[in-house]
TIVO-965454 format. One record per residue (C-alpha): y, x, z negated; residue in one letter. Coordinates in steps of 0.001 Angstrom, whole numbers, plus 524288, in hexadecimal, padded with zeros to 5 digits. Each point is the difference from the previous one (the first is absolute). Example, Ala and Ser with C-alpha at 12.3 -4.5 7.8 and 13.67 -1.06 7.14 Angstrom:
2
7EE6C8300C7E188A80D708055A80294S
***
This chain:
930
C0D58F3F49DFFC1M7FF197F1D57FBA5I80EF4800437FD2CD8025B8052880D78V7F8B27F50480615F806E07F5F07F866C80DB5806C780226F7FD297FFAC80F42E7FBE77F1EF80000S80BAE7FAE47F792E809BE808238077ES7FA587FAFC80CD1S800F57F1D47FAFES80DEB802777FBF8G804138042780D28R7FA027F3FE805C3Q806BE7F7057F64DA80D288070F802C3L7FDBC7FE5780EBDA7FDE37F1797FD1DA80C897FE887F84AG7F9937FE3D7F29CD808AD808EA7F85EL7FADE7FC4F7F27DE7F1CD8016480410Q802B280D9380692A807518046B7F428G7F4E67FCB97F705Q7F58A806AB8081CL807D880C3180322L80352801517F122S7F1F87FE167FC3BR7FBCC809FB809D0A80A8680AA47FB4BL7FC1F7FDB47F1FDA7F2CE805FC802C1R8063D80D0380184W800F7807B77F3AES800BD80DD2804DAG7FB748081380BAAP7F3E57FC2E806B6M7F3A1806C47FC22L807AF809927F73EA7F74D80B697FBDCG7F5387FD57809AEV7FD7A80AB880A8AP803F47FAB680D5BL7F8CC802CD80CD1G805887FCFC80D23P7FB8B7F1988000FV804667FCD87F275L80D38806BE801C3K8027B7F8EA80CC2A7FCB57F2F27F8BFR80989803937F537T80B0880245809AEV7FDDF7F326806C3A7FF6D7F8567F3A4V80CB8806DB7FAABE806AA7FC1580C1DE7FB717F23E7FF0AE805798001B7F1BDR80D9F804DA80475L800597F4FF80A99L7FC277F5F07F590S80B5C804BC7F767V8092F7FE6A80B67E7FA727F21D80322L801947FB947F1E3L80DC28050C7FF63A803087F7EF80CCDD7FA417F3E07F922V80890802317F424H80BC980174808B9L7FCBA7F3BB807B9R7FDBB7F8AC7F357S80DB2803887FA76G7FA108097F7F631R803C780CF5804CCG8019D805E07F283D7F1237FFD57FEBCL7FED98085D80CECA8084580B607FB50I7F7778071F7F57FP7F3BE80163808FCP807ED8033C80B63L8066480BA37F8B2R7F309804697FBBAE7FB59800F180E40V80BBE8071680499V7FF53809237F55EA7F28E80416804CER802697FE0580E89H80DD6803ED80289P7FE987FEE680F2AL7FB4C7F1C08005BR80ADA7F89080754E7FA697F22A7FE68P7FFE6801AB7F159T80DCA804F07FF0FY8046A7F46F8090BL7F9F17F68F7F6B2L805C3806CD7F401L80DF97FFA480676M7FE8D7F19380298R7FBA57FD667F21CA80BF4807407FA6FL809737F98F809BAH7FB057F2247FD03E80189803677F17DR80DB6803DB802BDG7FE5A80E317FD2ED80510804CC80CBAN803FB80D807FAECA7F1FA802E27FB98E7FADF7FA9E80D04A808CA80A5880671L7FAE380AF17F746V7F2247FC12804D4A8046F8017080DB0Y8056480D427FD20D7F2F08040A7F9DAE7F7C97FC5F80BFAI80A188062A809FBR7FF7680CA97F8B7K7F1078003D7FF50H7FF2A7FC7180EACL809EA8099B80484I7FB2780B327F710T7F18B7FE9F801BCE7FE837FA3E80E01L80CF5802AC805DBG801F07F1EC80489V809F87F58A7FB76S7FCA57F2DC7F9AEP7FAE47F55C8090FG808A47F50180608A7FBC47F5C67F5FDN804A6808CD7F465L80CF18038A8071FE802C87F179802CCE7FCD97FC3C7F1BEL8090880AEB7FB44R80B497FB9A8088FR7FE847F1B77FA53R7FF8C804EA7F20FI80B2280935801F4A8082D7F414804C4A7FC737F7827F40AA806B4801A87F1E3P7F797803B97F3A1N7FC967F4587F880R7F8EF804217F372V802A7806EC7F2F4D7F97080CC27FF04V80094807AE7F3E0P8098F80B83800ADG807A27F9C180BB9R80C197F84A800B9R7FE767F1117FF89E800827F9CC80D06S80ACC7F5FB80239T7F7787F895808D3V7F72B7F67C7FA32R7F2FB7FC3B805D5R8008F7F2BA806B5A7F5C87F5737FCF0T7FC17800E880F17T8019E80CC780728T805F97FF1680D66A7F9CF8082480A90P8069C80C7C803ADV807607FE3880C7AS7FA8D809C080AD3T805DB7FAE380BCFG7F2A67FAD0803C7D800A07F5F580B14P7F4D27F9007F994T807107FDE37F37EA7FFDE7F1427FC6AG7F55F7FD9380A16R7F33D7FB027FAA0S7F401807B88056BP7F7767FA9480AD9A7F58A7F7467FA95V7F5FE8035B80A4CN8048A80D3E80603P7F9CF803C480C8BV7F8EF80D227FEF6D7F90E8068580B59H8022180DDF7FBDDL7F441809CD7FF60P7FC09803407F2C0R80847809DF7F81FS7F9B980C687FB45V7FFC9800B87F137V8033980E747FF00D80BEB8009E80874F806C380CDD7FCE1V80B5480828804ABG809267FC2280B38R809C77FB997F586E80B86805E080738T7FCD37F8C480C31V7FD177F3797F85DV80CB6801487F854S807F78021B80C9FR7FA107F4C080707L801E67F6C87F3F7L80E25804C17FF26T802667FDB780DE6E7FA3A7F2CC7FF8CT808847FBDE7F4D9R80C2F805F3806EAR7FEA27F70680C35V7F7797F4CB7FB8FE80B447F6897FE14D806308027B80D6BR7F47B8036A80988V7F0DC8005C7FF99P7FBB380D077FB81A7F75F8070C80A50V7F97180C877FC55H7F7FF807B480947V7F57F8094C7F99DI7FA14809FC809E5D7F67080AE17FDBBG7F27D805C48043DM7F3887F7D57FEA7A7FB648002C7F152G80D53803977FAEBS800097F35E7F7EFG809CA7F85C807BDK7F9C27F26C7FE45T7FC55802B47F222T80E8F803177FDBEL804A17F3C38074BA7F6817F7677F810V804DF806227F30BH80D737FDF68038EL7FDE27F1E880477A7F9B87FCF07F26CR80BDC807137F988R808777F71880733L7F8CB7F3657FDD5S8084F7FBA77F486D80BBA8008980858R7F9497FA5480B75Y7F5A67F60A7F9E8P7FD647F6B380AF1D7F82E806BA8099AA7F8A680D5580182R7FBD6801AF80E56L7F87480A1E806D3Y7FC528022E80E84V7F92C80C0A80621D807448029E80D03L7F470809BC80468R809858097B80584G7F69880B267FF8DH7FB027FCCB80DC8G808D87FB0980A96A7F5737F7C8805E2K7FE037F9057F3A4D80CDF7FE8A7FA5AA8040C7F2437FB83T809EC7F9AE807B3E80B937FAB27F8B3P7FCC97F196803D3A7F2508021F7FAD7S804F88063D7F3BBA8090E7F4337FE45L7F4657F6FA800A3V7F9BD807617F455V80C65800207F779L8026F7F1A38026EL7F23E7FC607FD09R800F18077F7F30DQ80C7A7F7D97FCA7L7F7677F4278021AG805B27FB2080CE9V7F4C67F8F6806C9P7FC0B8050C80DAEP804B97F40680711E80D9B8031E7FB21R8009680E04804D6V808077FFD380CA1P7FA828066280CACV80C218078280355D802F780CD87F934L80EE87FC7C7FE9EE7FC027F2A17F9ABD7F6018068B7F778R80A1B809867FB53T809417F51F7FCF0E7F6367F82C7F83AL7FC1B80CAD7F8E3W80DD18030C7FC2FR8025E7F1DF7FBA9R7F4837FFFF7F71BE803FA80D657F9CAL80D747FA857FD91A7F9F57F6257F6CCR7F8E180A317F850R8023A80CEF7F8DDR7F4E98080480680S7FB0C80DA3800F3V7F9358035180D21I7F80680B988032DI7FF088035F80ECDL7F4F780A227FFB9D7FD5180A5180A6FN80B4A7FD4B80942A7FF7B8064D80D7CA80D8D7FEC680458S80D877F9E07FBCAS7FDEF7F64480AFCD7F4107FB4C7F96AQ806AE7FCA27F30DI80E347FBE2803BCL7FB817F1B880302P7F94A7FFB27F280L80C9B802FD7F835L807267F5A37F842P80E567FDBA80178I802E77F9A57F2C2E80137808787F35EP7F3D87F92D7F9E3T7F56F80A23803C8A7FC8680DBD7FED8V7F86D8064D80B4DV7F7FE80BD57FDE3L7FAEE8061580D0DV7F60D80B107FFD0T7FD4E8086280C3DS7F98780CC48043BR80BD48020C808D2R80E428018B7FCCCR806E27F44A80406L80E2C800488048EA807FE7F40880268H80D5A7FC687FAA8P7FAE17F33C7FA2DD7F5B8806F67F844L808D980A847F9FCG7FB3280D137FB59A7F11D801517FD6BS7F98B805317F429Q7F6E880AD280436S7F505801197F5B4L7FAE380D9F7FDEFP7F42D803E77F9A5V7FFA97FF327F156M804E780BA57F807S7F544808267F9BAS8046F7FAD67F204D7FF057F1AA805D6E7F297802BF804E7G7FAEC805B97F3EEV8052A7F41D7F860E7F8307F739809CCL7F3A9807DE7FE8AL8021B7FF5D7F0C9A801227F15B80029L7F39F7FF8B80892S7F6D5808FB7F90DV805AD801277F23DG80BB68088E7FA77R7F6DE8075B7F769E7F832805AD80C1DR80CDD803DE8071CV805E9806487F368D7F375808377FEA9A800DA8051A80D73E80E6E7FFAB804D7P7FDE480A2080A26E7F3E77F98C80628A8074C7F2C27FF63A80B78806508084CV7F5EB80568808F3E7F9527F2C580272V80D3A7FA2C802CFV8033680ADD809AFR7F2807FE21806F9R8032C7F1D98015CC80CED80339806F1G807227F92B7F563R7FCAE7F3108075AL7FEF07F4597F678P7F3797FAE7807B3L7F92B80D3C7FF01A80306801F07F22FI7FAA17F2467FCE6R7F3BB80279807CBL7FDEE80D857F907A802837F9557F323S7F58F7F5A18022EA7F63380A2A80376R802878077E7F2C1L8020F7F3CF7F770A7F1767FBA580224H7FB8A80D9B7FC2AR80440802C57F262R7F7CD80C8B7FFC7G8084E8063480B14W80B5A808DF7FD0ER80CD27FF9E8083AL7FC8780DB380495A7F2F77FB1780527D807217F5FA80875L80ABB809C1804D2A7F46E80967803EFA7F8E77F563807A1Q80BA07FB4A8079DM8033B80E648032CA7F26F800FE80609G7FF857F37980831T802A4801DD80E08P80BF47F94F8060DS7FD9C7F3EF80876V80D8E7F94C80149L8069280C6080427L7FB0C7FE4C80DE9R804DB7F20880047L80ECA8013F80187G8025880B637F6F9G7FD9F7F8C67F2EAE7FF79808C07F3F0N7F2B98057B7FD33S8007E7FCD57F25ET7FFA57F1C08035EV7F2B98026080635A7FB8F806FE7F3D7S8037C7F4177F829A7F8787F701808E5F7F4EA8092C80094A7FEC9800BC7F0D6A7FEAD7F09B7FFEFS7F6D27FF1880BDDY7F70780B767FC37G7F8ED7FA487F3C0P7FD397F217806B5L7F1BF7FCD48028FP7FC5C8019A80E88E7FF2F7F12F80208S80E3F7FDDB7FAC0I803FE80C4380842K7FB837F97280C28R807577F3327FC7EV80C70807A67FD64F7FF548072480CA2R7FD167F2E3807B8F80B827F9A27F9DBL808D18098380827G7FAC07F86280C19L805EE7F3067FB56Y80BC57FD308093EP806817F6747F6B1G806D2801CB7F2C2S7F8C97F6497F6E2R7F1BB802867FD92L7F7047F5977FADFS7F1AB801BF7FB49P7FAAC7F7F680B29P807948085380982V7FAF880C897F973V7F1AA7FAF58000EA801C37FD4D80EDEA8052180D4B8025DL7F5E68073B7F786T7F42F7F74F80163G7FF967FE2A7F13EL7FDD97F32D7F971T80CEF7F9B77FA98V7FBD38029A7F259A7FE0580E9280315E80CDE800BC8074AA806787FA427F3A6Q7F9BE80A717F754V8040280AD080915A80E1B7FA87800DAL8010F7FFA37F13AD7FB1380E027FF3BD809F08044680938L80A157F8A67F8F2T7FD19806777F361D8013F80CF7806AAR80CBD7FCAD80578H7FBC48015980E03L801EC7F18980252V80A3E7F6C47FB42E7FC8B7F30C7FA58D80A047F60F804F4L7FB437F30A7FA04D7F132801C17FCC7S7FC8E7FACA80CF5T806B38091080912H801B280ED47FF71Y8075B80A67807BFR800B880E1A802D4L80BF88083C7FDC9H804048061480CB9D7FCD180D627FC93L7F2A77FC277FAA0V7FD137F8DC80CE2R8037480BCC807FBQ7F74E807D77F6C9Y7F43D7F60C80206A802098009480EA5V7FF7980E5180057E7F3E6800727F85AL7F91A7F52D80809C803ED806D480CB8S7F9EC80CB97FB09H7F4227FA897F8CEI7FB037F3A08060ED7FB4C7FFDC80E4EP808137F8F380A83A7F4367F5F080204V800507FCCD7F1AED80ECF7FDD080072R7FE8E7F6F280B83Q7F51F7F8947FA18A808237FDCB7F398A80BCC7FAAE8084EL7F6397F6EC8076BR7FB827FA997F3FAQ80DDC7FDB07FB43L8047C7F9C280BE9F7F40F7F79E800E2D802F27FAAF7F22AF80E2D7FDDD80243V7FE257F8C480C6CL7F53F7F74A7FA55A807EB7FCA67F410A80C127FD1780843T7F7FB7F7A980907L7FADD7F7D47F4CAR80DC37FC2A7FCC6V8046A7FE5580E4FA7F57F7F6A48023EE8056B7F72A7F5E8T80C9C7FFF580610L7FB397FE2C80D96E7F2EC7F94E7FFC0P7F8B58023580CD3G80AF8807008069FV7FD5D80E957FD78I7F19A7FDEB80321G802817FBE080D2AS808A080BAB80287Q7F78680B377FCB0F7F2E5803767FA9AT7FE7D805437F241R7FC3E80E017FD45L7F36C801007F810P802418023B7F116F7F400801EF7F70DG8064C8008D7F244R801FC7F1117FC65P800C4804237F137E80D8F80614802AFL804C07F37F805A2L7FB1C7F91B7F3B4E806E7809B87F76AS80D567FC2980613V7FDDB7F1C47FC17G802277F339807CEE8076F8027A80C7FP80E337FCD97FDA6G80DB78032B804F0V8041C806B47F313E7F59F80B15802BEW806EF801CF80CCBL80D397FF787F91FE7FB7380AC17F6A9T7FA658091280A59E809397FC5880B12R8071380DC7800AET7F36E807C28004CD7F9827F70F80905L80AFD800F480A78V7FFD480F107FDCBT7F1038001E80273M8020E7FA2E80D8DV806F380C7880407S7F6B5808727F802A7F40A7F9D180713A805C4802AF80CB9Q8046080E157FD1BD7F2218028E7FA60S7F89A7FC0880C11G7FCBA7F1E57FBE7F8075E7F7B380A1EP7F64F7F3F57FEA5E803A37FF1E7F1D4H80E81801FD8029FA8029C7F4DF80916W7F6D97F66E7F97CR80660802EB7F271L80D767FDAC8064BA7FBB97F32680530R7F98F7FBCA7F380S80CB98020F7F8ACL8089D7F8A580941W7FF887F2137FB00R802758048B7F1A1F80B68808358042BC8054F7F56280866Y7FFF67F6257F600I8059A808B87F5B3R80B168047C808A1G7FB8980EC4800AAY803DA8014D80E1AF801FD80E437FF08E7F2E18025F7FB4AD7FAC17F79180B7DI807C9808E680959I7FB2480D0C7F999R7F1F97FBF07FF8BA7FF6B7FA0880DB8H806A280BD780638R7F5838085C7FB1EY7F5CD7F563802D6G8052E7FFD580DCCL7FE0480EC38013CA7F2217FED87FA6EA7FC937F49280938A804C88083180B67E7F76280AFF7FB8AA7F40B7F75980007T8038C7FAEE80DA8G7FCE47F2207FB86E8089C7F749807E0T7FE3E7F4537F64CN803D2808137F467A80C418057280770M803FD7F20580316A7FE5B7FB767F2ACL8084580AC27FA68M80AFF7FD79809AFN800057F1B37FC91N80072801827F145Y809BD80B0E80134L808AA7F6E9807F0A7FF377F5DB7F513S806DA808987F6C7A80A20803F980999Y802B27F19D8030DV8027A7FDB07F139R8089B80BB37FE3FT808B17FC9F80BA5G7FC0D809F780982D7FD6F7F76480B3CN7FF1180B1780ADCQ7F519806887F84BW7F9497F35A7FE27A800E97FC5780E7FL7FA6880DF280446E7F4777FF497F6B6H7FC6C7F22B80322L8013E8028380ECFT7F69F80B2D7FE34R7F66E7F7847F7F8A7FF787F59080A56V7FDC080A9080A63D7F51F805A37F8B4L7F91F7F3717FCA6S800DA7FC1D80E39R7F9F680C35804F6A7F48F7FE527F691S7FE2D7F2238042FR802347FB1A7F23AD804D17F23480321V8018E7FAFB7F238L8087780B7C7FB1DN807B28001480C43T803D17F1E87FDB4A803E4803587F1C9R8080880C3D803F5Y8061B7F97780C17R804377F4377F6E7T805FD809AD7F6AFN807178061E80BBCL806007F24280297A805AE7FF317F1B9A805BD80DB880217V806AE7FC5180CA7Y804AD7F3A87F9F3W805D28074F7F3FBW8071980A0680904G805657F57980879G7F7518017780C1FR7FD367F1CA800A8L7FC657FFF080EA1A7F54980A587FD22D7FBBE7F8D77F359A7FE067F40B807E4L7F8D1806E180AB5E7F71D807477F6CFV7FCFC7F2D17F898G7FDDF7F7A980BB4R7F6B380A6A80598E7F8A4800177F37CS7FF4B7F12A7FFF6L7FA637FFA880D47R7F54D809E37FBE4D7FC5C7F9647F35FY7F27E7FC7580534K7FCCC80E9D8015DG80203802377F122Y7FAF77F2907FB3AG8040A7F7A77F54CN804F480BA87F6DFV80BC4802B680814G805B67F30C80192V807687FECC7F302P8058880D618021FV805F97FD2280D87V8051C7F2D97FE37L809BB801D17F51DP805AE80C658058BN801E47FA6280D4FL8059D7F3347FA04G80A108085A7F834T804CB8069680C38A801617F2B480718L807357FA4F7F4E3M80A2380B8A7FFDFT801807FD9E80EABL803947F1FE7FD37G7F39E7FB29806ACL7FCE07F6B57F483H7F68D7F69C80622R7F76F80A9F80545E80099807947F2B6A7FCE87F29D7F8CCL7F3B17FD61808ACR7FA6880D897FCCBL8026D7FEA77F193H7F99F7F2DC8006AR7F467805FD806F9L7FF7680A407F50EH800327F5267F5E7L7F45B7F8E2806DFT7F89680D4A80012W80276802317F197A7FB907F2B97FC74R7F44F8005F80803T7FBB280CF17FAC2N8043D7FBD87F144S8089280B8B7FF2AN80ABF7FCA87F5F4E807B880C708024CF8024D7FCED80E3DH802687F16E7FCA1V80B9E804797F732L804828099380A64N7FF967F6A580AE3A8071C7F51C7F7E8L80AF3809957FD83S8015E8034580DC0H8003C7F1DA803C8I80A857FCF07F5C2G8080A80C28804ABA7FFFA7F9DB80E3DV802B37F26F7FBB8R80BDE804947F8A0A80551806FA80B8BR7FDE77F47B808B5M8080E7F78B7F65EG7F5197F8A87FA42D8046D803837F20AF7F8DE7F53F7F83CQ7F2FA802EE805AFP802B380E4F7FED8A8020C7FF157F176V7F4387F80A7FDD3R7F78380974807D6I805EE80BA97F984L7FE8F7FADB7F244V7F1C17FD83802CBA7FE0D80DA4804CES805EB8053C7F299L7F7FF7F6EF7F8DDA7F3858054D80666L8040080D4D7FD0DR8017F7FCB97F1E6D7F2387FA107FF97R7F93E80AE8806F9T8079080B777FB33G803978053E80D57H80E1A805057FFEAR8006C8046180DE7Y80CC67FE13806D7A8057F7F73B7F4A5E80D34805E48020BA801407FBB080E5DE7FB367F1FD7FBA6V809EA7FE757F622R80AFE8057980991N7FBA67F5BF80A39D7FFEE7F5687F4ECL80E00803FC7FD23G803997FD6480E5FI7F9FF7F2BB7FFC5A806EE7FC7D7F306Y80D7D8047E80660R7FD767F79E80C27G7FE857F4487F61BL80C308033E7F92EG7F8BA804107F31FR8079A80CB07FF6EL7FE6A803977F144A7F0B17FEB8802F0E80133807D780BCDA8079E80B2C7F9A9Q7F5A78004D7F55FR7F54380144809BDE806B680B3D807D4H80284807B17F3A9E7F1DF7FE9E7FBF1A7FBFF8046280D97A808EE80BB97FE59R7FA47803C97F30BD7F1CF7FE7F80475L802698080780C95A8067480B1F7F6E0V7F43D7FFDE7F77BR7F5D98004A80B44S8076C80A00807AFG8022C7F68680B8FE80CDF804D78053ER800207F89B80BF9H7FE2C7F3407F7C0V80A6D804207F6D7E80A218021680B1BA7FC9B7F24480495A801917FA2F7F2F4A80CF18067E7FE01L8055A7FA8980D73N7FB047F1EE7FC71E8058C8016C7F2C7L80D498030C80625G7FF007F421808F6R7FD637F7917F45FT80AE4805E97F7C9L809C37FD5480B15R7FB7B7F1FE8007CA8031B7FF4C7F1C1R80DEB80532802CEG7FDA780DA57FA2ER804358078980BE6D8020780D6A7F92EH7F2838000B7FA20E7FA1E7FC0380BEFA806A880B518077AA7FA86809A17F54AE7F2437FA8180232M8011A8028180FADH8057680D467FD12R7F48C803627F7BAE7F6C57FA84809CDA806BE807E380ADFL7FE3280C717F80FR7F2047FD517FD4CL7FC4C7FB5A80DF9A806D980BEA805C1T7F8258095E7F6F1R7F2DD7F9C18036DI803E37FE2B80ECEA7FE287F10B7FF62H808867FBBF80B54P7FEF77F1D17FE29H805477FF3F7F285E809B9809A78039BQ8059A7F6F480A6EG7FF457F44E7F6E6R8079C8082E7F53CA80AA080392809FCL800C27F1A58040DA800EA7FC337F1DFG80AF1809997FD60L8074D7FB9080CC7A800B87F1887F9FBE8065B805BE7F4A9H80A99806F780717F802777F5BB80A2CA80A127F8387F873P807CD80BDA7FB78V7FD8180AF18098AD7FAED7FBC980DBAP8005780D8080534A7F6E5804717F564E7F7437F38B8029BA7FF9A8033180E7BR7FB0280D4D7FD59R7F5757FBBE7F6A7H7FB887F53F80A2BW7FFED808F880B6BE7F7968094B7F8C3R7F6D17F5287FBF8A7FFCA7FAE980DEDL7FB8580C6B805A9A7F4B37FFE67F657I7FC8D7F22E8028BF800728019480F31R7F71C80BA07FF56R7F6077F87E7F7A4M801347F3638083CG8014D7F6D37F375V8070A7F32780029P80AEC805477F687E8070B8058080B2DR803427F2CF80511L807687FCAD7F311D8073880CFD80045V8043A7FE4580E47E805757F2D27FC47R80820806277F46FK8053580A928086CL8040C7F60A80ACFA8070F7F7F77F4F8E8070380C197FBBCL8044E802F280E6DD804BA7F181800B3A80758801767F2CED806C680C5080543A803E27F9C980DC1G807427F45A7F8DBR
***
């Protein structure tokens, strides 16, 4: 056996060298390994089950090594050396397609195309005669290429070719759109791991590959694959994506749309965040609006040749915004439902495997010799598995670890296992048999872990989470996960996270509900939510020091070692776990843990807010609000309403923001919470201001300012800037300036740099609108410098826009344009659409001052579209007035129409711009009367 161990070591080292691109070293190691073979392994030695299995495994390794060495020879330009050993292998294994593929390549590269086609005819005949299937797509593609090329070598007994071999062989033209294009240096790959023993589905694969090539130069190829759970939809999609990676080398993307349950289905906007992040788009560049996200997504895809898997789709509406428009991508959609939409084309329904395919999969998993020895039992095992790939793999894993078992033993055991899944939606009972065959031999402690995994409401399990759920240590949880992974009951995603297949999860849930008492299940969920809340709070307190502690009390948590296992608190942990954490808010509420639900939602707020995950805020705080209402805690209800409103404000839904903030103010007043009443009421003033209700904003702000003694020093810096901004918009500049100066005094007295820079920026904005341009520039530049020094980027877009106004007032138009453009870019990245609209309008005014009227008009049109979409009346009016200025010299009637619309808005708001518009209209009337 020494030779065997040396062979396996050298073969493994050869594979590693080949993976590293060292062809010379790989060739030497693989040649040395194969030279150790001088005949059949253990010839003449009686073989028991163990030794027989060992010889089968080593023989397979030898065949793989022959193929790897042939590949090395081909890559090194020495294809002639590959032909003799490949011929030897196909003589003994006439159904081995990878070997025939290499042999055909070697003959083709030698120029012997006729002989290569003979090899193709051989494998085709063997496959059709013995298996009833056609050659795979790779063999077919190579055959077509070879048939189109001339024969280039002299072969004894044949007529001499008139085509001489060139010094450098040009590639055969295949119509490949990637021809002439260098492959991506660092391709993006977020696909799940491929299975190593993918079998069958060749008809489906060939059809989809052919359809892709038919349309790929005109439109993006979109393929929908539907079928029942466990039929291998995702596996097929991943296999197809890998097959297409040579033609689409730049990016391979994957997102789970969670379409199995309507409540947890991923919204298109959230899916776009995942996909854009996979492409490397930083979170601050991801727009807030779905339409803008879709546009950015399609722009990014147009720059790359990509394969995208949209897994577990719930509906056509869910995936339509995710589709590209340029022919640079292939989209593979999987769904348990049949999706019908003209933009998707006909779907590919994936049936269960044929019996032959199932037996082939079983043979690859447990060994062909065992299947050949019991062919009828193999067919019966596949039948008991319902010919579902997942069930066959699970059954194979059960058998592969027990070499003394016969296939007939497994078939008999599966026949006697009671059905569990049949009662859950009519699933095939043989699937339940397969799960039971894997679950049955587990130790009791691991069985309990498996059952409790079904309670986990998220999709990605980690060892600390499993430890919390089961009461084990993290090390014990890791051992259990490894054991379950080995038995194919849990899938290892990346060695730190795991997941259950949907059917396996259903099986675990069913077992848990029948075996474990309700009190134990509730205790497990409480332990889970305790841990998740404690871990999230640790990070939240680094983002909002002192704030969360003042808003609610902690729930007790007695397992600090779990927190230590997560590591130092950081936002990247929240980024990794975000989707599951948001899901756990609803799960906690639905499971009877409302205290955990609303606290978890609040703890996630700051992270989601600064990262732009506003849909997550809305989803989490909706459930958090329901949880708070269930507890009857007024403070909690007010908190949820306030932070829910923050996301509605950022996403442009002013009406919902106003409704929730009003409710937050009423609740906090009723509970005599003066501090939070002040906070919420001040936020209400900001929503009024943005919605154009300046009189209401002024009233709320002044009322808050009068009451500042009731909530003390903390409320002053919140009230002053919001009230000052409303006063500035109304043209009451001196009153606004006085409040902002008070804010600055407070900030300096309290040594608060954030409020210093914020007060300076507001003072500069007011001075610019008063016509004090030079002092405004000095103050605004100082505010920006303080931001650079402290790292606070809050409201930088507004500051740069105001600086552009001041530069324009000084006649420094090029600098003004630069600042407006910078403000616009910053606003887009931060999702501040109201600031973006303001920057567009100011950019339009500056461009008009530079004599670029048509560009200016386009900026105002864009501002009008955006301001109308987000219901921002002030910027709507300013955009209309800007367009009227554009039309005035050439079309007075159109100018009048725009000014009249602007005037209606400005009068309703009571802003000073109405006076300028009234003057313009009077001038038009005077000109018309002359």
